[in-house]
C-alpha positions in Angstrom: 17.3 -3.9 0.9 16.1 -3.0 -2.6 15.0 0.7 -2.7 12.2 0.9 -5.3 10.6 4.1 -6.3 7.1 3.2 -7.4 6.8 6.3 -9.4 9.5 5.2 -11.8 6.9 3.0 -13.6 3.6 1.3 -13.2 3.4 -0.7 -10.0 4.0 -4.3 -10.9 5.4 -3.3 -14.3 8.1 -5.9 -14.1 5.4 -8.6 -14.7 6.7 -10.6 -11.8 5.4 -8.5 -8.9 1.7 -8.2 -8.4 0.8 -4.5 -8.1 -1.3 -5.3 -4.9 1.8 -6.8 -3.3 4.1 -4.1 -4.6 1.9 -1.5 -3.0 1.8 -3.4 0.3 5.6 -3.7 0.3 6.0 0.0 -0.5 3.6 0.9 2.3 5.5 -1.1 4.9 9.0 -0.2 3.8 8.0 3.5 3.5 6.5 3.6 7.0 9.4 1.7 8.7 11.9 4.0 7.0 10.1 7.3 7.7 7.4 6.8 10.3 4.9 8.2 7.8 2.5 6.7 5.4 3.5 7.0 1.7 1.3 8.7 -0.8 -0.3 6.7 -3.6 2.1 6.2 -6.5 1.2 7.3 -10.0 0.0 4.8 -12.7 -1.7 2.3 -10.5 -3.9 -0.3 -12.2 -7.5 0.9 -12.5 -8.9 -1.9 -10.2 -6.8 -0.5 -7.3 -8.3 2.9 -7.8 -12.0 2.1 -8.6 -12.8 -0.9 -6.5 -13.8 -0.8 -2.8 -13.4 -4.0 -0.7 -12.1 -5.3 2.6 -8.4 -6.0 2.4 -5.9 -7.9 4.6 -2.2 -7.4 4.5 -0.2 -10.3 5.9 3.5 -10.3 6.7 5.6 -13.4 7.3 9.2 -13.6 8.4 11.1 -16.9 7.9 7.8 -18.7 7.6 6.2 -17.3 10.7 3.4 -14.8 10.9 4.9 -11.3 11.6 1.8 -9.1 11.3 -1.7 -9.3 9.8 -4.3 -6.5 9.8 -7.3 -6.1 7.6 -10.8 -4.9 7.2 -13.9 -7.0 6.7 -15.4 -4.3 4.5 -14.1 -1.2 2.8 -13.1 1.7 5.1 -11.3 3.7 2.4 -12.3 5.2 -0.9 -10.5 2.4 -2.8 -8.5 -0.8 -2.5 -5.2 1.1 -3.0 -5.8 3.2 0.1 -7.0 0.2 2.0 -3.7 -1.6 1.2 -1.6 1.4 2.3 -3.5 1.7 5.6 -3.5 -2.0 6.4 0.2 -2.3 5.4 1.1 0.3 8.0 -1.1 -1.2 10.6 0.2 -4.8 10.0 3.8 -3.7 10.5 3.2 -1.3 13.4 0.0 -2.1 15.3 -0.7 -5.8 15.3 -1.0 -6.3 19.0 0.6 -9.8 18.8 3.9 -8.4 17.7 6.3 -5.5 18.2 6.6 -3.1 15.3 8.7 -4.2 12.4 12.3 -2.9 12.5 14.3 -1.8 9.5 16.7 -4.7 9.8 13.7 -7.1 9.3 12.5 -5.6 6.0 14.7 -7.8 3.7 13.3 -10.9 5.4 9.5 -10.1 5.1 7.2 -12.0 2.8 4.0 -10.2 1.7 0.5 -11.3 0.7 -2.7 -9.2 0.1 -6.1 -10.7 0.4 -9.0 -8.8 -1.2 -12.3 -10.0 0.2 -15.5 -10.6 -1.7 -18.8 -9.5 -0.1 -19.6 -11.9 2.9 -22.8 -14.0 2.7 -24.8 -15.3 5.6 -24.9 -19.1 6.0 -27.1 -21.4 8.1 -24.5 -23.8 9.4 -20.8 -24.8 9.3 -21.7 -27.4 6.7 -21.6 -24.6 4.1 -18.0 -23.9 4.8 -14.8 -25.2 3.2 -11.5 -24.1 4.8 -9.7 -24.0 1.5 -12.4 -22.0 -0.4 -14.1 -19.8 2.2 -13.1 -17.5 5.0 -15.5 -17.3 8.0 -16.9 -14.4 10.1 -18.5 -15.3 13.4 -20.7 -12.8 15.2 -22.4 -12.8 18.6 -23.9 -9.4 19.5 -21.1 -6.8 19.1 -18.3 -9.4 19.1 -17.0 -10.4 15.7 -14.1 -12.5 14.5 -12.7 -13.4 11.1 -10.4 -16.0 9.7 -9.1 -16.0 6.2 -9.4 -19.2 4.0 -6.6 -21.6 3.0 -4.2 -20.9 5.9 -1.4 -23.3 6.8 -2.3 -25.5 9.8 -6.0 -24.9 9.5 -7.4 -28.2 8.1 -11.0 -28.4 9.4 -14.0 -26.2 9.5 -14.2 -26.8 13.3 -10.6 -25.4 13.7 -11.5 -22.4 11.5 -14.6 -21.5 13.3 -13.0 -22.1 16.7 -10.1 -19.7 15.9 -12.5 -17.1 14.6 -14.6 -17.4 17.8 -11.5 -17.0 19.9 -10.5 -13.9 18.0 -13.9 -12.5 18.8 -13.9 -13.5 22.4 -16.8 -15.9 21.9 -16.6 -19.2 23.8 -16.7 -22.4 21.7 -19.9 -23.5 23.3 -21.9 -20.2 23.1 -25.2 -20.7 21.2 -26.7 -18.6 18.5 -23.6 -17.5 16.8 -24.1 -16.0 13.3 -21.9 -17.3 10.5 -20.9 -15.7 7.3 -18.6 -16.9 4.6 -16.5 -15.1 2.0 -14.0 -15.8 -0.8 -10.8 -13.9 -1.3 -8.4 -13.2 -4.1 -4.9 -13.7 -2.6 -2.1 -11.7 -4.2 1.4 -13.2 -3.5 3.4 -12.8 -6.7 6.6 -10.8 -6.0 6.0 -10.9 -2.2 9.0 -13.1 -1.5 11.6 -11.8 0.9 14.6 -10.0 -0.6 16.8 -12.5 1.4 16.0 -16.1 1.9 
């Protein structure tokens, strides 16, 4: 495992690692090593400190999803803190998986999705699985699926999975739909071992 001290220079200063991804990796590796959240490193890019947005941190191991937790809208004062929080939750509290163990760290692949503001849409015809994520809402139940995911090729699949995540039956009427775009950060998120 590479032990990287983010305070040695600006996050992503090597020009190959996206600073969003570097922060997610540091968050996960720090939490797995110590059981504590790391503090924000010095010299982060301005966008990480001034922007507020929903953020998803996704972890894959050997091509398979290993954890993914995120927020539809901002819950923290800035994107950097959103990444730190969701990195910890993705590696330790995704209910689909056991917590990430130290021996897995070298095999993890990271991506960070920063969500644009969702917009209401009238029908599924306004969706495109490659361009837009979807949020489905029925009363207090709400489910989200990110755009451009492997194995999701149709809008019907995308909406069905989002409904399932929300506990909404496929045939329930009067479901509200929203769409959103994301900026997906992946540069430098490759596993240390392949």
